[in-house]
N, C-alpha and C positions, 0 to 999 in steps of 0.2 A: 519676626518673633525673636526676642532676645532669650536664647537658651542660657541657663545658668547652672543647672544641677550637675553638670560634668566638670565644673571648675574645681581644680584640686584643693584650693584653700578651704572649701566647705567640708572636706573630709575631716579637718581638725576641729570642727565645732560640735557642740552638744545639741541633741534634739530630743524633745519629749515625744515618745511614740505610744505610750499606754499609761493607764493608771496602774500603780503598783498592785493594787488589790485585784486587778484583772488577770494577773499572771498566777495561775493556779496549777492544777494537775496536768493540764494539756499543753502541748507546744503552742506558742503564739507566733504566728507569721505576720510580718509587716513589710512594707515597701518604703524605702528611704532613698532619696536622691537617685531614683530610677533603678535601684538594686533591691533584691529581696533578701530579707534576714529572718532569723528565728530567735525566739527568746524562750528560756525555761529556767527552772530553779534546780540547782545541783543538789547532791545529797545533803549539803549543810543548809540549804534554803537560800543560798546565794544565787543572784541572777547571772545567767550566762547568755551572751548573744553572739551569733556567728552568721556568716552568709547562709542562706537557706538552701544548702546544697551539700549532700553527702559526698565526701571525696572519693567514694568507691565508684558509683556510676551516676552520680549527680542527681539523684532523686531529691525532691524537696523534703527536708527534715520535718517541716511543719505539718506534713500529713502523717507523721509517725506518732509515737506514743512516749510518755515519760513514766517510768517506774523507779521509785526510790532515787529520784534525781538523775537517772540515766535516760537520755533521749535515744530512742531506737528508730532506725530508718525502716520505713514500711517496705522497702524493696528487698533488701537482703539481711535486715536485722542488725546491722552494725550499731554498736552502742557507744555513746559519748557522755562522759561525766564531767567532773570538776574541771574548769578551765578548758573545756572542749576536747579533753584527751580521749582518744579512742580506747575503750576499756573492754570491748568485746567484738570478735569477728566470729560468728557462729559457725561458718563453714570451715574455719581453720582449727577449731577446737580450742580448749581453755589454755593449753600450754604453748600455743603458737606465738612466734615473735610478731609484734605489731609494727608494721613499717612506719617510718617517720611521716610519710605523706598521708597517713591515715588520720592524723590529728586535725582538728578544726583550727582555723585561723580566726581567733575571736576578736570581737570589738570590745572597746571600753564601755562599761555600763555601770550606772549608779542609780540609786533611789534618792530623790530629793523633792520636797514639796508634795509628797504623795504621788509622784509620777516617776516612770522609768525613763531615764535619759540615756541615749546611746551616742557614742562618738565613733564613727567608722574607721578613723585614722588615729594618728597620735595627737592628743589634745593640744591645741594651740591657744585656746581661750578658756575662760572659766564660766561655769554656769552663773548667771547674775545672782547677786545676793539680795534677799528681801529681809531686812532687819526685823520686821514684824514677826517673822516665823520663830524667832527666839524670844519674843516678848509675851509673857503669860497673860497680858491684858488683851491680846488679840487671839482669835480663833481662826483656824484655816478651814476653808470649805472647798472641796474639789468638785469638779463638774465632769460630765462625760467627754471622751475624746471623739470628735466628729470628723467625718470626711466631708470636705468642701470641694466642689468642682470649680476651683478657682486657683489661680497661680499665687504662690506664697508671697512674692513681692507685692502683689496687689492687696493682699490682706494687711501687710505692714503699712503700705501707703495709706490705706483706709484708716487704720488705727491711729496713725500719727496726725490725722486731720480732724478738726471739729467743725469745719464749715459745712459738712454734710448733715450735721445734727438736725437742723430744722426741716430737712427734706426727707432723709431716709428714716429718721427716728420720730417722725410726727405722730406715730401711733403709740409711742412710749413716753419719752421725756422731752422730745425736741420741740413740741408745739409752742412753748413759751420763750424760746430763744430768738434773740435778734439775729437775723442772718448776716448782719455786717460783722466782719472780723477785724478788730483793731490791730494795730501793729504788734507783731510777734517778736519777742526777744528770746533768742535761743541761748542756752548755756548748759554747763554741766550741773545736773541735779544732785548727783552724788558720785561715788567712785565708779558706778556701773552704768548709769543712765544719763543720756544727753537729751535734752528737750526743752520744755517751756512751761510756764505757769500762766493760768488764765482763770477767769471767773465767769460763771454763767447762771442765769435764772432758769431752773429746770422745772418742767411740768412734773407734778407729783400726784398722778392718778392713784386710785385706791390700791392698784396692783403694786405701787411703788412704796406704800407706807411702811411695809416691813423693812425695806432697805433704808429709807431716809429717816425713819423714826419720827416723822412729822405728819400731822393731819392737814397741814396747809396745802392749798391748791398748787402753789409753787414754792420751791426751796432754793435758797442761795447756796451755790457750791463754789468752793475754792479748789481748783484742780491743777494737777500737773500731768503731763504726758511726756514720756521719754522712751528712747529705744536703747537697747544693747544689742550690738551686732552678734549674729546676723539678723535674727528674726524675732527677738523678744521685745515686747512693748509693755510698759507699766503705766497704769493710769491711777492716780491717787485722788480721792475725793474727801474733802473736809467739809462738814456741815457746821453751821453756826453754833450748835449745841455741843461741839466737841467730838461728835461721832466721826470716825474715819473709816473709809471703805477703800481698800487697796485691791486693784485688779492686776493680775499678771496675765497678759494675753499672749498665747504661745502658738506659733504657726510653724509647722514642719513640712518641708517639701517632699511629697510623695514622688512627684516627678515635676517636669516643667509646668504642668497645667493643673495639678491636683495637690491638695494640702490636707494635712491633719490639723485640727484646731481644738484647743481647749483653753480654759481660763481657770485661774485659781484666785480665790477671794480671801483676804484677811480683814477682820473687823474687830474693833474694840467695843462691841456692844456688851450687853449683860449675858450673852450666850444662851438666852432663854428661848428665843425665836427658832422655830424649826428651820434647819439649814435649807431645806427645799423651798421654803417661802422666801428666804434671802436670795437664792440664786435664780428663782423663777423669773424675776423681772430682768435680771442681767441676761438670762437666756433668751428672753423675748427680744431684747435689744440686739443680741448676737444673731438672732434669726432674721432680723431686718437687714443687717449687714450681709448675711449669707445670701438672702434673696436678691439683693442688688449685685453683689460681686459675681454670682454665678451667671449673671446676664452679660458680664463683660468678657469678651473672648481674648484668648492669647495671654502672653506674659506682659508684664509692665515694661515698656521701653525704657532702657537705662540711659540712652543718649540724652543730653541736655535739651535737645530740640525734638525729642521723640514725642513729647506731649506738651501742650501749652500749660504754663503754670503762672500763678499770680501770687501776691503777697501772702495770702492765707495758706498757700501751699509750701511755704518756707520750711516747715519741719520735715515734710515728707521728701522734699527736694534734697535736704541735707542728709536724710537717711540714704536716699538713692545714691548720692555722691560718695558717701562713705562705704556703702555696700559695693559699689562699682570698684572702688579702690581695694577693698578687701579681696575681691575675686579676680582682680587684674583685668577688668573690662576697660577697654579704651575705644573711643569713637573712631 
């Protein structure tokens, strides 16, 4: 098994861990890179993230409570406010000096694309840019953050590949696709994403009409798929009538064998269709991926000879090469 979550370069990357609207009045605990963290909103409403450990006797802060933006430990009541500063030690009284070691060591945290992104260390990369997020012709639709019992590199490897479409996605859109994959040419798609362009004939069942905007049995798609290190994948879909459907597929390593997954959609439709109808078909596609990947044990081998690859695997092989270089993996 190729362990990867303990690789130091990953500490400088950004990871989506929750929807922004899910962080409310209670502490939010999560696991990232095999470590436990907590999120809450301070007195100004700003997000704060820190290791899920009170510096006093190491009880998890996520089992505590938040009042007026101060998170209180359930063990001895120590309180932490803006920036993780310790603001209250009940046993010492209101005028006691708070020792420097009482303050929390916080992570970097931002809200972007309707999600909470956390960087456990000093940021070394940027969150990838999706230009459509600033375009009023497009609307953004968020989806739930799910737990997948599959290793994050396996998710990225899957999302970079379209040769599995006629097999894994036969129940949704893959039934009309030719299993033959023509030569793939890789290149820089824009400043953030590296990948490839391709065209497919996709099945268009009734469940997909809200997404494609067409009543035809099959629809022609011009697509791109690309990655931004470490684990972001963007898939763009352009239909012949000018409709565009952008998917940002986001995988976060809980540990070596488990992941959080969510996707964000941008569309230049007339904004009249219920968002739940729009994402229902994409969620069904994701469920097909999840069902397959949760049957594949262990982490994805990073060595070049760890798995057999053919021409159609070229995009995922390139992601694996660059990811290995990022984390300092050598055979």
